[in-house]
N, C-alpha and C positions, 0 to 999 in steps of 0.2 A: 815404631816411633823413630823419627829422624834423629841422627846423631847430634850431640850437643853443639857442635860447631855450626849447625844449621839455624840456630836460634835467631841470629840477626838477619837472616836471608828473607824473611817473610815480607819485608818492606818492598822487595823487588818483584814479588809474585805477580801482581797485576800487570806490570810492564812486560814481564816474561811471557805471561799467557797471551797478551796482545801480540807481542813480537812473533810468537810461535803459532798464533792462530788456534790456540787450544781452548776447549771449554773451561769455564770458571771452576768447575769441580775437579779438574785434573790434579791428582796428588803426586808428590815426588816419590812416595814409597807405597808398596802394597799395604792394604789395611791389615790389622791384626787378624789372626785366624778366628773362626766363628766362635770358638770357646774362650776368646779373650786372651789367649796366649800370644806369644810372639808371632810375627808374620811368618807364614810358611817360607821356605827358602826359594820361593818363586822369584825370579828376577823381575824388577819393575818393567813396565812396558817401555817401548822405545820413546814414546811421548814423555813418560815420567823421567827417563834419563836425560832427554833434551831439556826439560824444564829444570832439572837439577843442574845441568851444564850452564844454562842461562843464569840461574840464581848465583852459582859459585863464581861465575865470571863477573857479574855485576857487583858481587860482594868482595871482589879482589882476591878470593881464595885461589882462583885459577887465573893465570895471565892470558893474554889474547891468543896464545898458542895452545891454551888448555893445560898448561903445566902447573902443577901444584906449587903454591907459594907458602912453604912451611911457616914462615914468620907471620903470616896473616891468619893462621888457624888458631882460634881461641879454644883451648881445651880446659875442661874442668878437672883435669888430673895433672899430676906433676909432670911437666913437659920433659924433664930429664930422663924419664923412663920410656919416652915415646920417640922413636926415630922416624920422623916423617920424611927425611931425605930419601928413604927407601922408596917413597911413593912419587918422587919427582921424575923417575925414569919410566913410569907407566905410560905406554902409548898404545893407540889403536887407530886404525884408519878412519873410524867413525868417531867424531868428537863426543857424541852422546854416550857411546859405549865406553870411551876412554874415561869420561867423567865417572861413570858407574864403577869402573875398575879402580880408579883412584880412591873413590869413597870406600870401596871394600878394603883396599890396602890400608887406609887410615884407620878404619874400624878394627882391622886385624892387629894394628899396632897398639891399640888402647888396651889397658888392663881390663880384663873381663868384668870385674865388679863395677866398673864405672858406667856400664850401659844401663 
């Protein structure tokens, strides 16, 4: 299940799929495991990471350089316990991989019970 800050991003999905030339059924996250539990720890595919990158850029959560904009992240938890500034220094030479690493960083900052 995508993190809570992804809720507003679905409006950009069709544009991103078109921009990236991806099939309409491309997901941003691996599906839950067969027994209905949380997804395995498999990383999303590169296409999934690039779709996520596009969604977060269009949504303003990442700037044009792919850097996290903490003030744009809407969290369903008390923001005072979440230090998203730690995630603004995450970089990778591949913008899609960088987006994935930023997302992992944000999720790691969230209190576990909010997931």
